[in-house]
Structures are given as structure tokens and as C-alpha cells.
N, C-alpha and C positions, 0 to 999 in steps of 0.2 A: 495842605501837606498830609493830613491824616488820610485823605482819599488816595493819594499817590502811594503811600506806604501800604495801604490795604490792597490796592490794585497790584502792586509788585508782589506782595506775599501771596495773593490769590493766583497770579500767573505762575509763580514758582511752585506752589502746591499742585497746580494742575499739571505742570511739566513733570514733576516728580511722580505723581500718580500715573500719568500716561506712560512714562518710562517703565514703571513697575508692571503695568498692564501688558506692555509689549514683551517683557521678559517671560511672563507667564504663558502668553500665547506661543512664543517661540519654544518654550519647554514642552508645552502640550503637543506642538507640531512634531518635535523630535521624537516624542514617545509614540506617536501614532504611526511613524514610518515603520515599514516592515522590511526586514532584510530578506534577500532572495531565498535564504535557507529556511525562512519561516513559512514559506508557501507549502500547503499540503501536497503530499506526493501520493500517487496511487500505487497500490500493491500490484506488482507485476509478476506473473508466473509464466515461465517458458516450459510448456509441457512437451516432453520428448517421448514419443510412442512410435515404434517402427510401423511402416505401412502394412507389412505382412510378416507372418511367421507360420511355423508348422505346429499342429496340435501336439501336445505333450512336451514341446520344447520350452525351456525356461526363457522368458523374455524380460528384459529390464525396462521398466517404466520409470521415468524420472520427471521431477518438477524442480526447476531452478527458481527460487523465490528471491525477489529483490524489492527494495523500497528506494526508488531513485537509483543511485549508484551503490547503495549499501546492500550487501548480501545478508538476507535474513536467516540467521542460524538458530533463532529461538521462536519459531512459529508456534502459535498456540495449538494448532491442529493441522495436520496434512493427511488427507485420506484420498484413496483412489476408488472410484466407483466404476465397476465393470458391468456392462449391460450387453447381453447377447441379443442380436436381431431386434432391438427396440423393446424387449420384454422387461419393462421396469419391475414387474412383480418378482422376477428372479435375479435381480441385481445383487452384486456382492460389494460390500464396503470393506476396504482393507486400510487400516491405519498404519502409517509409516513414521519413522523417526528420521531426524536429520542425518545424512550420510557424511557430506563433506562440503564445506564452504557454501552453505545455503542450498545445496542440491539434495532433495529428498528422493530416495530410490526404493522401488518395490520390485522384487524378483517374483514373477508370476508365471504359472503354467496354465495355458488355455487347454482345457480337456477335449473340447469338441471343435470341429470345423464350423465356420460361420463368420458373420460380420459382427464385430464388437465395437462398442463405443466406450472409451475410457475418459472419465471426467475426474479432474483433480479438484478436490474441495480444500481450499487453503484459507485458514484464518490466522491473521497475524496483525499486530499493531492496530487493533480495533477495525480491521477491514476483512472482507471475505471476497474471494473470487473463485470462479469455477470454469476454467478453460477445459475444452474437451477435444479429443481426436478419435478417429476411427482406425481400426486395425482389422485386417482380413486374415483369418486363420484357415489354413488349408489342411 
């Protein structure tokens, strides 16, 4: 009789411990699941530079900054680098502030004719990106 009682108690204890163990695994599994909004998103910059313009004419250069669907209105830094004919030594860096709804704009006058490369240097949300485009000044 003693053996039967010990066996029943042992089976009950194993069952209780197994049930508790399953609850912990289930909780751990639920905590490890990621929501789709937790996925890292890349910083996106849509650089807008006209294909050509006239020297001495004011040109608007802009960069629309987004992180997923969110417009970034508080970028750490937005700068436009302007290089004429690939001469990096004479490049100009112009810092800009947010204009409207995540669009950062610089009004710039190209003094001389030539081919220029405009690179936007954008740092926001611990990311940095540098898209660039060319503009021909006549």
C-alpha cells in the first residue's frame, strides 16, 4: 500500500512540475516573438536636384528624409556637399535645417558653368546615408 501511495504522489508531482515547465517555455516563447514594427528600418533620403540650371541662378536642392513611413523632422545633421568637376579639394559643405515635413532645403547659386555633383549627408536615428546626383550648370 505504501508503494502505491508513493507512486501516485510521485506521478502527481511530476505532472505538476511538467505543467509548470510548459508555462515557462510558453512565456519565454511569447517574449521572443517580434512584432513587425520592431524590425529595423533603413533611413531613406529622396534627394531632389534639378538636372540643369544657369550660373548665377538660385537653385533649390532638397532632401526628403524618412524612416519607414515616418517623416524625420529632427535629423541630427543634414548637409549638402557640392563638388565641381570631381575636384574634391574645392568642395563646399552647406549645413541646412528642416524646412517642412521632413524636407530639408538649401537655396544655392552656382557661380560658374560646369558639371557639379551634389551629395546630401544625412544623419538621423543613429544612421547615416549619402545619396548624390549631378547637375549641369550652363
